[in-house]
NUSEVO-862496 format. One record per residue: x negated, z negated, y negated of N, C-alpha, C, O in turn; residue number from 1. Coordinates in steps of 0.1 Angstrom, whole numbers, plus 5000, padded with zeros to 4 digits. Layout:
# residues N
<nx:X nz:Z ny:Y cax:X caz:Z cay:Y cx:X cz:Z cy:Y ox:X oz:Z oy:Y num:NUM>
...
# end
This chain:
# residues 48
<nx:3042 nz:9275 ny:4067 cax:3048 caz:9282 cay:4056 cx:3063 cz:9277 cy:4055 ox:3067 oz:9274 oy:4044 num:1>
<nx:3070 nz:9275 ny:4066 cax:3083 caz:9270 cay:4066 cx:3084 cz:9256 cy:4061 ox:3093 oz:9252 oy:4053 num:2>
<nx:3074 nz:9247 ny:4065 cax:3074 caz:9234 cay:4060 cx:3071 cz:9233 cy:4045 ox:3078 oz:9225 oy:4038 num:3>
<nx:3063 nz:9241 ny:4040 cax:3060 caz:9242 cay:4025 cx:3073 cz:9246 cy:4018 ox:3076 oz:9240 oy:4008 num:4>
<nx:3080 nz:9256 ny:4023 cax:3093 caz:9260 cay:4017 cx:3103 cz:9249 cy:4017 ox:3110 oz:9247 oy:4008 num:5>
<nx:3104 nz:9242 ny:4028 cax:3113 caz:9231 cay:4029 cx:3110 cz:9220 cy:4019 ox:3119 oz:9215 oy:4012 num:6>
<nx:3098 nz:9217 ny:4018 cax:3094 caz:9207 cay:4008 cx:3097 cz:9211 cy:3994 ox:3102 oz:9203 oy:3986 num:7>
<nx:3094 nz:9224 ny:3990 cax:3096 caz:9228 cay:3977 cx:3111 cz:9228 cy:3973 ox:3115 oz:9226 oy:3962 num:8>
<nx:3120 nz:9231 ny:3983 cax:3134 caz:9231 cay:3981 cx:3141 cz:9218 cy:3983 ox:3153 oz:9217 oy:3982 num:9>
<nx:3133 nz:9207 ny:3986 cax:3139 caz:9194 cay:3988 cx:3145 cz:9193 cy:4002 ox:3153 oz:9183 oy:4004 num:10>
<nx:3142 nz:9201 ny:4011 cax:3147 caz:9201 cay:4025 cx:3138 cz:9194 cy:4035 ox:3128 oz:9188 oy:4031 num:11>
<nx:3141 nz:9195 ny:4047 cax:3134 caz:9189 cay:4058 cx:3131 cz:9200 cy:4068 ox:3140 oz:9208 oy:4072 num:12>
<nx:3118 nz:9200 ny:4073 cax:3115 caz:9210 cay:4084 cx:3114 cz:9202 cy:4097 ox:3108 oz:9191 oy:4097 num:13>
<nx:3120 nz:9207 ny:4107 cax:3120 caz:9200 cay:4120 cx:3112 cz:9209 cy:4130 ox:3114 oz:9221 oy:4131 num:14>
<nx:3102 nz:9202 ny:4136 cax:3094 caz:9210 cay:4146 cx:3099 cz:9208 cy:4160 ox:3102 oz:9197 oy:4165 num:15>
<nx:3101 nz:9219 ny:4167 cax:3105 caz:9219 cay:4181 cx:3094 cz:9227 cy:4188 ox:3090 oz:9238 oy:4185 num:16>
<nx:3089 nz:9221 ny:4199 cax:3078 caz:9227 cay:4207 cx:3084 cz:9239 cy:4216 ox:3086 oz:9237 oy:4228 num:17>
<nx:3087 nz:9250 ny:4209 cax:3093 caz:9262 cay:4216 cx:3086 cz:9274 cy:4211 ox:3077 oz:9274 oy:4203 num:18>
<nx:3090 nz:9285 ny:4217 cax:3085 caz:9298 cay:4212 cx:3091 cz:9301 cy:4199 ox:3099 oz:9293 oy:4193 num:19>
<nx:3089 nz:9313 ny:4193 cax:3094 caz:9317 cay:4180 cx:3109 cz:9320 cy:4181 ox:3116 oz:9322 oy:4170 num:20>
<nx:3115 nz:9320 ny:4192 cax:3130 caz:9322 cay:4194 cx:3135 cz:9310 cy:4201 ox:3140 oz:9310 oy:4212 num:21>
<nx:3135 nz:9299 ny:4193 cax:3138 caz:9286 cay:4198 cx:3153 cz:9285 cy:4204 ox:3155 oz:9279 oy:4214 num:22>
<nx:3162 nz:9292 ny:4197 cax:3176 caz:9292 cay:4201 cx:3178 cz:9298 cy:4215 ox:3188 oz:9296 oy:4221 num:23>
<nx:3169 nz:9306 ny:4219 cax:3170 caz:9312 cay:4233 cx:3162 cz:9304 cy:4243 ox:3167 oz:9303 oy:4254 num:24>
<nx:3151 nz:9299 ny:4239 cax:3143 caz:9291 cay:4249 cx:3149 cz:9277 cy:4251 ox:3149 oz:9273 oy:4263 num:25>
<nx:3154 nz:9271 ny:4241 cax:3159 caz:9257 cay:4242 cx:3171 cz:9255 cy:4234 ox:3170 oz:9247 oy:4224 num:26>
<nx:3182 nz:9261 ny:4237 cax:3194 caz:9260 cay:4229 cx:3200 cz:9246 cy:4227 ox:3205 oz:9243 oy:4216 num:27>
<nx:3198 nz:9238 ny:4237 cax:3203 caz:9224 cay:4235 cx:3196 cz:9216 cy:4224 ox:3203 oz:9210 oy:4216 num:28>
<nx:3183 nz:9218 ny:4223 cax:3175 caz:9211 cay:4212 cx:3179 cz:9216 cy:4199 ox:3181 oz:9209 oy:4189 num:29>
<nx:3181 nz:9229 ny:4198 cax:3185 caz:9236 cay:4185 cx:3199 cz:9231 cy:4181 ox:3201 oz:9227 oy:4170 num:30>
<nx:3208 nz:9230 ny:4191 cax:3221 caz:9226 cay:4188 cx:3221 cz:9211 cy:4184 ox:3229 oz:9207 oy:4175 num:31>
<nx:3213 nz:9203 ny:4190 cax:3211 caz:9189 cay:4186 cx:3207 cz:9187 cy:4171 ox:3212 oz:9179 oy:4164 num:32>
<nx:3197 nz:9195 ny:4168 cax:3192 caz:9195 cay:4154 cx:3203 cz:9199 cy:4144 ox:3204 oz:9193 oy:4134 num:33>
<nx:3210 nz:9209 ny:4147 cax:3221 caz:9214 cay:4138 cx:3232 cz:9204 cy:4137 ox:3237 oz:9201 oy:4126 num:34>
<nx:3236 nz:9198 ny:4148 cax:3246 caz:9187 cay:4149 cx:3242 cz:9175 cy:4140 ox:3250 oz:9170 oy:4133 num:35>
<nx:3229 nz:9171 ny:4142 cax:3224 caz:9159 cay:4134 cx:3224 cz:9163 cy:4119 ox:3228 oz:9154 oy:4111 num:36>
<nx:3220 nz:9175 ny:4116 cax:3220 caz:9179 cay:4102 cx:3234 cz:9179 cy:4096 ox:3236 oz:9174 oy:4085 num:37>
<nx:3243 nz:9183 ny:4104 cax:3257 caz:9184 cay:4099 cx:3263 cz:9169 cy:4097 ox:3269 oz:9167 oy:4087 num:38>
<nx:3260 nz:9161 ny:4106 cax:3264 caz:9147 cay:4105 cx:3258 cz:9140 cy:4093 ox:3265 oz:9133 oy:4085 num:39>
<nx:3245 nz:9143 ny:4090 cax:3238 caz:9137 cay:4079 cx:3244 cz:9143 cy:4066 ox:3244 oz:9136 oy:4055 num:40>
<nx:3247 nz:9155 ny:4066 cax:3252 caz:9161 cay:4053 cx:3266 cz:9156 cy:4050 ox:3269 oz:9154 oy:4038 num:41>
<nx:3274 nz:9152 ny:4060 cax:3287 caz:9146 cay:4057 cx:3286 cz:9132 cy:4052 ox:3293 oz:9128 oy:4043 num:42>
<nx:3276 nz:9125 ny:4057 cax:3273 caz:9111 cay:4052 cx:3269 cz:9111 cy:4038 ox:3273 oz:9102 oy:4030 num:43>
<nx:3261 nz:9121 ny:4034 cax:3256 caz:9121 cay:4020 cx:3264 cz:9129 cy:4010 ox:3260 oz:9130 oy:3999 num:44>
<nx:3275 nz:9135 ny:4015 cax:3283 caz:9143 cay:4006 cx:3290 cz:9134 cy:3996 ox:3295 oz:9123 oy:3999 num:45>
<nx:3291 nz:9139 ny:3983 cax:3298 caz:9131 cay:3973 cx:3313 cz:9130 cy:3977 ox:3319 oz:9139 oy:3982 num:46>
<nx:3319 nz:9118 ny:3975 cax:3333 caz:9116 cay:3978 cx:3341 cz:9119 cy:3965 ox:3337 oz:9116 oy:3954 num:47>
<nx:3352 nz:9126 ny:3968 cax:3361 caz:9130 cay:3957 cx:3373 cz:9120 cy:3955 ox:3381 oz:9122 oy:3946 num:48>
# end
């Protein structure tokens, strides 16, 4: 369901092999995904 929503909105779904509370089970992996997304958003942001 989340992957379909991401595709419809033009986003990307990332799969992590964790329980449904990924940020508690594997916080480093979640932080890595967030950090990478932030880096990529800065690279693709329009320049003023």
